[in-house]
C-alpha positions as CSV (number, residue, x, y, z in Angstrom):
1,M,44.8,85.2,157.3
2,K,46.8,88.0,158.6
3,R,44.8,91.5,159.2
4,L,45.2,94.0,156.2
5,T,47.7,97.2,157.3
6,A,45.7,100.2,157.8
7,T,47.4,101.6,154.8
8,M,46.1,98.7,152.5
9,V,42.6,99.6,153.8
10,L,42.7,103.1,153.0
11,S,44.2,102.4,149.6
12,L,40.9,99.6,148.9
13,V,38.8,102.3,149.9
14,L,40.3,104.9,147.9
15,F,40.0,102.5,144.7
16,S,36.7,102.0,145.4
17,T,35.5,105.6,145.5
18,A,37.8,107.2,143.4
19,F,38.1,107.0,139.7
20,V,40.4,105.0,137.8
21,A,44.0,106.7,136.5
22,G,43.5,107.5,132.8
23,K,44.5,110.1,130.5
24,G,45.1,113.9,131.5
25,S,47.0,114.9,134.4
26,P,46.5,113.7,137.8
27,T,43.2,114.9,139.3
28,A,43.4,116.0,143.1
29,L,41.2,114.3,145.6
30,E,39.2,115.2,148.4
31,F,41.1,113.6,151.1
32,P,43.9,114.6,153.1
33,D,47.7,114.9,151.4
34,S,48.6,112.2,152.9
35,L,46.1,109.8,151.9
36,C,46.3,111.1,148.5
37,S,50.2,110.7,148.5
38,V,49.0,106.6,148.9
39,W,46.4,106.8,146.0
40,F,48.8,108.3,143.6
41,Y,51.6,106.0,144.7
42,T,49.3,102.8,144.2
43,E,47.8,104.3,140.7
44,G,51.9,104.9,139.9
45,V,52.6,101.5,140.6
46,K,49.7,99.9,138.2
47,L,50.5,102.3,135.9
48,H,54.3,101.1,135.7
49,T,54.1,97.5,136.2
50,I,50.5,96.5,134.5
51,A,50.2,99.4,131.9
52,G,53.9,99.8,131.2
53,D,53.6,103.6,131.3
54,T,56.4,104.5,132.6
55,A,55.9,108.9,131.7
56,R,52.3,108.7,133.4
57,A,53.8,106.4,136.1
58,R,56.2,109.4,136.9
59,E,53.6,111.9,136.7
60,Y,51.9,110.5,139.8
61,F,55.1,109.3,141.5
62,Q,55.8,113.2,141.4
63,E,52.5,114.0,142.0
64,A,52.2,112.0,145.5
65,I,55.9,113.5,146.3
66,R,54.1,117.2,146.0
67,R,51.7,116.5,148.5
68,D,53.7,114.9,150.8
69,S,57.5,114.9,150.3
70,T,58.3,112.9,152.9
71,Y,56.5,109.6,151.5
72,A,59.6,107.7,150.9
73,P,57.7,104.4,148.6
74,A,56.9,107.5,146.1
75,W,60.5,108.7,146.2
76,Y,61.9,105.0,145.8
77,E,59.6,104.4,143.1
78,L,60.3,107.4,141.3
79,A,64.1,106.7,141.5
80,G,63.7,103.3,139.9
81,N,61.4,104.7,137.3
82,L,64.1,107.7,136.3
83,L,67.2,105.1,136.6
84,P,67.2,104.2,132.8
85,S,66.7,107.6,131.2
86,S,68.0,110.1,133.8
87,P,70.3,108.5,136.5
88,D,71.6,111.5,137.9
89,E,67.7,112.5,139.2
90,A,67.3,108.7,139.9
91,V,70.6,109.3,142.7
92,D,68.8,112.1,144.3
93,A,65.4,110.3,144.3
94,A,67.1,106.8,145.8
95,R,68.9,109.0,148.4
96,R,66.1,110.9,149.5
97,A,64.1,107.9,149.9
98,W,66.6,106.1,152.0
99,Q,67.4,109.4,154.4
100,L,63.8,109.1,155.1
101,D,63.6,105.6,156.0
102,T,67.0,104.6,156.7
103,T,66.4,101.0,158.2
104,N,64.8,99.9,154.4
105,R,67.6,97.6,152.5
106,W,65.4,98.0,149.4
107,Y,66.2,101.8,149.4
108,H,69.5,101.5,150.9
109,Q,70.3,98.7,147.9
110,L,68.6,101.1,145.2
111,Y,70.7,103.9,146.1
112,G,73.9,101.9,146.1
113,Q,72.8,100.7,142.3
114,T,72.1,104.2,141.1
115,L,75.9,105.7,142.2
116,L,77.0,102.4,140.3
117,M,75.3,103.2,137.2
118,T,76.3,107.3,137.5
119,D,79.9,106.4,137.8
120,R,80.7,107.6,141.9
121,Y,82.5,104.4,142.5
122,G,83.7,106.2,145.5
123,E,80.3,106.9,147.3
124,A,78.9,103.5,146.1
125,L,81.3,101.9,148.5
126,K,80.4,103.3,150.9
127,V,76.7,102.5,150.6
128,F,77.9,98.9,149.9
129,R,80.3,98.7,152.9
130,R,77.4,99.3,155.1
131,L,75.3,97.4,153.5
132,M,77.4,94.3,153.9
133,E,77.2,95.5,157.5
134,E,73.6,95.5,158.1
135,N,72.9,92.4,155.8
136,P,75.9,90.3,156.2
137,K,73.8,87.3,154.6
138,D,73.8,88.4,151.3
139,P,77.2,87.2,149.6
140,D,76.2,89.8,146.5
141,N,77.5,92.7,148.8
142,Y,80.8,90.9,149.3
143,R,80.9,90.6,145.7
144,I,79.9,94.4,144.6
145,V,82.8,95.8,147.4
146,A,85.5,93.5,146.3
147,A,84.6,94.7,142.6
148,L,84.7,98.7,143.8
149,Y,87.9,97.8,145.8
150,E,89.9,96.2,142.7
151,Q,88.0,99.2,140.7
152,R,89.6,102.1,143.0
153,Q,93.4,99.8,142.9
154,S,92.7,98.3,146.1
155,P,93.0,94.5,145.3
156,F,94.3,93.4,148.9
157,Q,91.3,95.2,150.4
158,A,89.0,93.4,147.8
159,L,91.0,89.7,149.0
160,V,90.3,90.4,152.2
161,T,86.5,91.0,151.1
162,L,86.7,88.0,149.6
163,D,88.0,85.8,152.4
164,S,85.6,86.9,154.8
165,A,82.8,86.4,152.5
166,E,84.5,82.7,152.0
167,V,84.7,82.1,155.8
168,R,81.0,82.9,156.3
169,F,79.8,81.4,153.1
170,G,82.0,78.5,152.0
171,R,83.1,78.8,148.3
172,I,81.0,80.2,145.7
173,P,82.2,80.1,142.1
174,L,81.9,83.3,141.5
175,L,83.6,84.8,144.2
176,S,86.2,82.3,144.2
177,S,86.8,83.2,140.7
178,M,87.3,86.8,141.7
179,K,89.5,85.7,144.6
180,R,91.9,83.8,142.3
181,R,92.1,86.6,139.6
182,L,93.2,89.1,142.1
183,L,95.8,86.5,143.5
184,V,97.2,86.2,139.9
185,A,97.1,89.8,139.5
186,T,98.7,90.6,142.9
187,N,101.5,87.8,142.2
188,Q,100.3,85.9,144.3
189,I,100.3,82.6,142.2
190,D,101.1,80.2,144.5
191,K,97.8,80.8,146.6
192,A,95.5,81.0,143.8
193,L,97.1,77.4,142.9
194,D,96.3,76.3,146.3
195,E,92.5,77.5,145.9
196,A,92.4,76.0,142.7
197,R,93.7,72.5,144.1
198,A,91.1,72.3,146.9
199,M,88.5,73.3,144.6
200,V,89.5,69.9,142.9
201,E,89.7,68.1,145.6
202,E,86.3,69.2,146.9
203,A,84.9,68.0,143.9
204,P,87.2,65.9,141.3
205,Y,84.7,65.5,138.6
206,E,83.9,68.8,137.7
207,V,85.5,70.1,134.4
208,E,85.7,73.6,135.1
209,H,87.7,73.1,138.2
210,H,90.7,70.9,136.3
211,V,90.7,73.7,133.2
212,V,90.9,76.7,136.0
213,L,93.8,75.0,137.5
214,A,95.3,73.6,134.0
215,D,94.9,77.5,133.4
216,L,97.0,78.5,136.8
217,Y,99.4,75.9,135.8
218,A,100.2,77.6,132.5
219,A,100.4,81.0,133.6
220,D,102.9,79.9,136.7
221,K,104.7,77.8,133.4
222,K,104.4,74.8,135.0
223,D,103.4,73.2,131.5
224,S,103.5,69.4,132.6
225,L,101.2,70.1,135.1
226,A,98.5,72.3,133.2
227,L,98.7,69.4,130.6
228,A,98.1,66.9,132.7
229,E,94.9,69.1,134.1
230,Y,93.4,69.4,130.7
231,R,93.7,66.2,129.9
232,A,92.1,65.4,133.2
233,A,89.2,67.6,132.2
234,L,89.0,66.2,129.0
235,K,88.7,62.3,129.9
236,I,85.9,63.6,132.2
237,D,84.4,65.3,129.2
238,S,86.1,65.2,126.2
239,T,83.4,67.6,124.4
240,N,83.9,70.2,126.8
241,V,84.4,73.3,124.6
242,R,85.5,75.7,127.7
243,A,88.5,72.8,128.5
244,L,89.5,72.5,124.5
245,M,89.5,76.2,124.0
246,S,91.5,76.6,127.2
247,L,93.9,73.7,125.6
248,G,94.0,75.6,122.2
249,D,94.8,79.0,124.2
250,F,97.6,77.0,126.2
251,Y,99.1,75.8,122.9
252,A,99.2,79.0,121.0
253,G,100.9,80.5,123.8
254,R,103.4,77.9,123.2
255,Q,103.4,78.5,119.6
256,D,102.4,75.2,119.0
257,Y,100.6,75.7,116.0
258,R,100.2,72.0,115.0
259,S,98.7,71.1,118.2
260,L,96.7,74.1,118.2
261,L,95.3,73.5,115.0
262,A,94.7,69.6,116.0
263,T,92.5,70.8,118.8
264,T,90.7,73.2,116.8
265,R,89.7,70.2,114.9
266,Q,87.9,68.8,117.9
267,L,86.1,72.1,118.0
268,F,85.0,72.1,115.0
269,L,83.2,68.9,115.3
270,L,81.1,70.2,118.0
271,D,78.0,71.9,117.8
272,D,78.2,73.4,120.9
273,L,80.7,76.2,119.7
274,P,78.8,78.7,117.4
275,L,79.7,78.7,114.1
276,E,80.4,82.2,113.9
277,L,83.3,81.5,116.5
278,K,84.8,78.8,114.1
279,I,84.6,80.5,110.8
280,K,86.6,83.8,112.9
281,R,88.7,81.3,114.2
282,F,89.9,79.8,110.8
283,E,89.9,83.4,109.3
284,N,92.7,84.2,112.0
285,F,94.7,81.6,111.3
286,T,94.4,82.3,107.3
287,S,95.2,86.2,107.7
288,D,99.0,85.3,107.7
289,T,99.8,84.3,104.4
290,R,103.4,82.6,105.8
291,F,101.6,80.8,108.3
292,Y,98.4,79.6,105.9
293,R,101.5,78.1,104.0
294,E,103.0,76.4,106.2
295,Y,100.3,74.6,107.8
296,Y,97.9,74.4,104.7
297,F,97.3,70.4,105.1
298,Q,96.3,71.2,108.7
299,L,93.7,74.5,107.4
300,N,92.9,72.1,104.6
301,D,91.4,69.3,107.0
302,L,89.5,72.4,109.0
303,A,88.0,74.0,106.2
304,S,87.2,70.5,104.7
305,T,85.5,69.5,108.3
306,L,83.4,72.5,108.2
307,A,82.2,72.1,104.7
308,I,81.4,68.6,105.4
309,R,79.5,69.4,108.7
310,Y,78.0,72.6,107.0
311,P,77.6,71.9,103.4
312,D,74.8,74.4,102.7
313,D,75.8,77.1,104.7
314,P,76.0,80.1,102.5
315,R,79.1,81.1,104.9
316,I,80.7,78.0,104.7
317,V,80.3,77.8,101.1
318,E,81.9,81.1,100.9
319,L,85.1,80.0,103.3
320,Y,85.8,76.8,102.0
321,A,85.8,78.4,98.4
322,R,88.0,80.9,99.1
323,H,90.3,78.4,100.6
324,L,90.1,76.4,97.7
325,I,91.0,79.8,95.6
326,A,94.2,80.7,97.9
327,S,95.1,76.9,96.7
328,G,95.2,77.3,93.7
329,E,92.6,75.2,93.1
330,L,90.3,77.2,90.4
331,E,89.0,74.3,89.1
332,Q,87.7,72.8,92.6
333,A,86.2,76.1,93.6
334,L,84.5,76.7,90.3
335,T,82.8,73.3,91.0
336,L,81.7,74.1,94.4
337,Y,80.1,77.6,93.1
338,K,78.4,76.0,90.5
339,N,77.2,73.1,92.6
340,H,75.5,75.7,94.5
341,L,73.9,77.8,91.7
342,G,70.8,75.9,92.3
343,D,70.4,76.7,95.6
344,R,66.8,78.6,97.1
345,P,66.6,81.3,97.4
346,P,69.5,81.9,94.5
347,V,72.6,83.5,95.9
348,E,74.0,86.4,93.8
349,E,77.6,85.6,95.2
350,Y,77.8,82.6,93.7
351,Y,76.7,83.7,90.2
352,R,79.3,86.3,90.7
353,M,82.1,84.0,91.7
354,V,81.3,81.9,88.9
355,I,81.7,84.5,86.3
356,D,84.9,85.5,87.5
357,I,86.8,82.6,87.8
358,E,85.4,81.7,84.3
359,S,86.5,85.1,83.2
360,Y,89.7,84.3,84.9
361,L,90.3,81.1,82.9
362,Q,89.4,83.0,79.6
363,R,86.1,80.9,78.6
364,P,84.2,83.3,77.2
365,D,81.2,81.1,76.1
366,S,80.9,80.2,79.7
367,V,81.1,83.4,80.9
368,Y,78.4,84.5,78.6
369,R,75.9,81.8,79.4
370,Y,76.5,82.1,83.3
371,V,75.7,86.0,82.9
372,T,72.8,85.5,80.9
373,R,71.5,83.1,83.8
374,A,72.5,85.7,86.2
375,L,70.3,88.5,84.4
376,E,67.6,86.1,84.4
377,L,67.6,85.8,88.0
378,F,68.6,89.5,89.1
379,P,67.9,91.7,86.2
380,D,68.3,95.0,88.2
381,K,72.0,94.0,89.5
382,V,74.1,96.3,87.7
383,D,77.4,94.2,87.9
384,F,75.9,91.7,85.8
385,H,74.9,93.6,83.2
386,I,78.3,95.3,83.3
387,S,80.0,91.8,83.3
388,K,77.7,90.8,79.9
389,G,79.7,94.1,78.3
390,H,82.9,93.0,79.6
391,V,82.6,89.3,77.9
392,M,81.3,90.9,74.5
393,N,84.1,93.7,74.3
394,N,86.8,90.4,75.3
395,S,85.0,88.8,72.0
396,K,85.1,91.7,70.2
397,Q,81.4,92.5,69.7
398,Y,82.1,96.2,70.6
399,D,78.3,97.0,69.6
400,R,77.0,94.5,71.7
401,A,79.3,95.6,74.4
402,I,78.2,99.0,74.2
403,R,74.3,98.2,74.1
404,A,75.1,96.1,77.6
405,Y,76.9,99.0,79.2
406,R,74.2,101.2,78.2
407,E,71.6,98.6,79.8
408,S,73.6,98.8,82.9
409,L,73.1,102.7,83.4
410,R,69.7,102.1,83.8
411,Y,70.6,100.3,87.0
412,A,73.3,102.6,88.0
413,D,72.6,104.6,91.5
414,T,75.2,107.0,91.7
415,D,77.0,109.6,90.2
416,S,80.4,107.8,90.0
417,L,79.5,104.5,89.2
418,R,77.5,106.4,85.9
419,S,80.9,108.0,85.3
420,V,82.8,104.6,85.6
421,I,80.5,102.9,83.0
422,W,80.6,106.1,80.2
423,G,84.1,105.5,80.8
424,M,83.5,101.9,79.4
425,I,81.8,103.2,77.0
426,G,84.5,105.2,75.8
427,D,87.4,102.7,75.9
428,T,84.9,100.2,73.6
429,W,84.6,102.8,71.0
430,H,88.3,103.7,71.1
431,Q,88.8,99.7,70.4
432,Q,86.4,99.9,68.0
433,A,88.2,102.8,66.0
434,I,91.6,100.8,66.1
435,S,90.0,97.4,65.6
436,G,90.6,97.3,62.0
437,S,94.4,98.2,62.1
438,E,97.6,96.3,62.2
439,F,99.1,99.2,63.4
440,P,100.5,100.3,67.0
441,E,98.4,103.3,68.3
442,E,101.5,105.7,68.3
443,E,101.7,104.9,64.7
444,L,97.9,105.2,63.8
445,F,97.6,108.8,65.3
446,S,101.1,109.8,63.8
447,Q,100.5,110.1,60.0
448,T,97.9,111.5,57.8
449,G,95.8,109.1,55.7
450,D,93.8,107.6,58.3
451,S,91.5,105.2,56.2
452,K,94.7,103.4,55.4
453,K,95.8,103.2,58.8
454,G,92.6,101.9,60.1
455,I,91.8,104.3,62.5
456,D,87.8,105.3,62.5
457,R,87.5,109.0,63.0
458,R,83.4,108.3,63.8
459,D,84.2,106.0,66.4
460,M,86.7,108.4,68.2
461,K,84.7,111.1,68.3
462,E,81.8,108.9,69.9
463,C,85.0,107.7,72.4
464,Y,85.4,111.3,73.5
465,R,81.7,111.9,73.8
466,S,81.4,109.4,76.0
467,Y,84.3,110.4,78.3
468,E,82.9,113.7,78.5
469,K,79.8,112.2,79.6
470,S,81.6,110.7,82.2
471,L,83.6,113.6,83.5
472,S,79.9,115.2,83.9
473,Y,79.3,112.8,86.3
474,W,82.5,112.7,88.4
475,P,85.4,115.3,87.4
476,D,87.8,113.4,89.0
477,N,87.6,109.9,87.6
478,A,91.1,109.5,87.2
479,L,91.2,106.5,84.4
480,V,89.0,108.5,82.3
481,L,91.3,111.3,82.6
482,N,94.5,109.5,81.7
483,N,93.0,108.0,78.7
484,Y,91.3,110.9,77.6
485,A,94.5,112.6,77.7
486,Y,96.9,110.1,76.5
487,F,94.5,109.5,73.2
488,L,94.6,113.3,72.6
489,S,98.2,113.3,72.7
490,L,98.7,110.5,70.4
491,E,96.8,112.8,67.7
492,G,98.5,115.6,68.8
493,R,95.9,117.9,69.1
494,D,93.9,119.8,72.4
495,L,97.3,119.2,73.9
496,E,96.5,122.0,76.5
497,R,93.6,120.6,77.7
498,A,94.8,116.8,77.8
499,L,98.1,118.4,80.1
500,V,95.5,120.2,82.3
501,M,93.8,116.6,82.6
502,S,96.9,114.6,82.6
503,S,98.2,116.8,85.4
504,R,95.2,116.4,87.5
505,V,95.5,112.6,87.3
506,V,99.2,113.2,88.8
507,A,97.7,115.0,91.7
508,L,95.0,112.8,92.6
509,T,96.8,109.6,92.1
510,D,100.3,108.3,93.8
511,N,103.0,107.5,91.2
512,N,101.1,105.1,89.2
513,P,103.6,104.6,86.6
514,T,101.3,104.3,83.9
515,Y,99.6,107.6,84.6
516,L,103.3,109.3,85.0
517,D,103.9,108.2,81.5
518,T,100.6,109.7,80.0
519,H,101.8,112.8,81.3
520,A,105.2,112.6,80.2
521,W,104.0,111.6,76.7
522,V,101.7,114.8,77.0
523,L,105.0,117.3,78.0
524,Y,107.2,115.4,75.0
525,K,104.3,116.2,72.4
526,L,104.4,119.7,73.7
527,G,108.1,120.1,73.2
528,R,109.1,119.5,76.7
529,T,111.1,117.1,76.3
530,D,113.5,117.4,79.3
531,E,110.5,117.5,81.4
532,A,109.0,114.1,80.1
533,K,112.5,112.6,80.4
534,K,112.4,113.1,84.3
535,L,108.9,112.1,84.7
536,L,109.3,108.9,82.6
537,Q,112.5,107.8,84.4
538,K,110.5,108.0,87.8
539,A,107.8,105.8,85.8
540,V,110.4,103.1,84.3
541,A,111.8,103.3,87.8
542,L,108.4,102.7,89.8
543,D,107.3,100.4,87.1
544,G,110.6,97.9,87.7
545,Q,111.2,98.3,84.0
546,E,108.4,95.4,83.1
547,N,106.1,97.6,81.1
548,P,107.2,97.7,77.5
549,E,105.3,100.4,76.6
550,L,106.7,102.6,79.0
551,L,110.6,101.6,78.0
552,V,109.7,102.5,74.5
553,H,108.3,105.9,75.3
554,Y,111.1,106.4,77.3
555,G,113.6,105.2,74.5
556,D,111.9,107.5,72.1
557,I,112.4,110.6,74.5
558,L,116.1,109.9,74.8
559,H,116.5,109.6,71.1
560,E,114.5,113.0,70.6
561,L,117.6,114.5,73.1
562,G,120.5,112.6,71.3
563,E,121.1,110.0,73.6
564,Q,121.1,107.2,71.2
565,F,122.8,104.5,73.1
566,M,120.4,104.8,76.3
567,A,117.4,104.7,73.8
568,E,118.8,101.7,72.1
569,I,118.8,100.0,75.4
570,Y,115.4,100.8,76.6
571,W,114.3,99.7,73.0
572,R,115.9,96.3,73.1
573,R,114.7,95.9,76.7
574,A,111.3,96.6,75.6
575,L,111.5,93.7,72.6
576,E,112.8,91.5,75.4
577,K,109.6,92.4,77.5
578,G,107.3,91.4,74.2
579,Y,107.2,94.6,72.4
580,D,106.4,94.4,68.8
581,A,109.7,93.8,67.0
582,R,109.1,95.2,63.8
583,Q,108.4,98.5,65.6
584,I,111.7,98.3,67.7
585,E,113.5,97.3,64.4
586,E,112.1,100.4,62.4
587,R,113.5,102.7,65.6
588,L,117.0,101.0,65.5
589,K,117.1,101.9,62.2
590,Q,116.5,105.5,62.5
591,P,119.6,108.0,62.4
592,A,120.8,109.5,65.5
593,K,119.7,112.9,66.5
594,T,122.1,115.3,67.7
595,K,122.5,116.2,70.9
596,P,120.9,119.4,71.8
597,A,123.2,122.2,72.9
598,E,122.9,123.4,76.7
């Protein structure tokens, strides 16, 4: 057995006579300062490595240094302790440790590492060059020196360093990879190819070597040689993810998308490729609508492959369903979601999608059935209560719709959502108010005799109360402001307030034709017909002359301004777009008005 060093003996003596370090500040010991430094250093190491108490360990290292500022081990441990939290202080401590013992390579190595941690690359390069000279048998020093040369944009010096490492150690994969990359970066592709060919010759059955050579051939535009090497790699291992990924990148670079998708299918069949990467790759392919359309059959094959391999993964269920919806296969997507409604735990999104698709397909009974089931499972989800309100509204069960919307308010957690729901309640009261009439809204509100027309004033009052409640939560709710202003304009009352609201909507939004129409109609009712004409002309143009109501309004304003010929043109266009024929006929029978004098 080797004899214990004097330091170790003294440490053991101290351990047997001194108290064990605990809570509180380090306590002075009745020993010479040099020996106390050893004790504090040793206790600090114990605290750091055994107890994991880095803060207390730091105190002990600092106390050791206070008692003996030349005690290098304490400086070294303090540097390592400080490195994660205070890298600049760690640099100073590491430098001091090395300066006190320049022959200790551990101290020198830590000094270099702290310089790297603080981005002091110039100083770090000097340190690691010296380390490389002092310890030429450590290949990691060559790697770091080469990387620092590259960081300083001195790739040729980095290559010289790597060549030296290769002469001394032979080919090391990591250093060889760095060297090839630098050769390519310095346009020395031929040398890089020589390196890769030599690597293949040395180990011809290593897949990675063939892939590296293939990638270099591809970079040198030698496609046939590149494909030959990719095939050689896959012949050795047809399931090698790196080889297939590189081959896919090769096809993508050559815009050979059919081959790319075929290679991707091979990847999707492998368990070694994480599912997250498969999903991301599929989403990248399908983000371009044109690409989706052109390569639909290949993409459908990819989606089907994922659906078969991961039938119960929620991410794949969602991916495949979205693919079906994008393909126009709504019924298949609906069936897929319905097949997973029994999953445990139940998935909210599946119910949402079933409800949305059934709503789109206009199947109110089915929508109601799945909304009811969703509420049984997720009674506190506000959107399902809102969906129930929509179902009742669409089936003209307005009382039940209002109750459902009010119920959803219990679960609304933001003022903006409360505002939206109150807006829905107001819209429903309005629909109920006019539900008993066969007349268009303009005619409903334009004459007296409301009972004959079928409008219910009490319901309209509830509508306005709901809108007021909505705006109390969110004063800039554009949809509510617009509807409120428009209904007031139809009634021909509170027009100044309606103008304030419609003006605010126009200011909040970006040229929405419907909102411009409302603002113009309020101006028209206020007698500001010329202003209304300009706004409606803009709204009709932005809408592409598609909305019949906008066309009718524009015709009405033109008629009011005495521009009968153009008014009739827009009325007839509204008729072509589906506006009520009787109303258009009545407008066409109106006598032309005299054009106002300018």
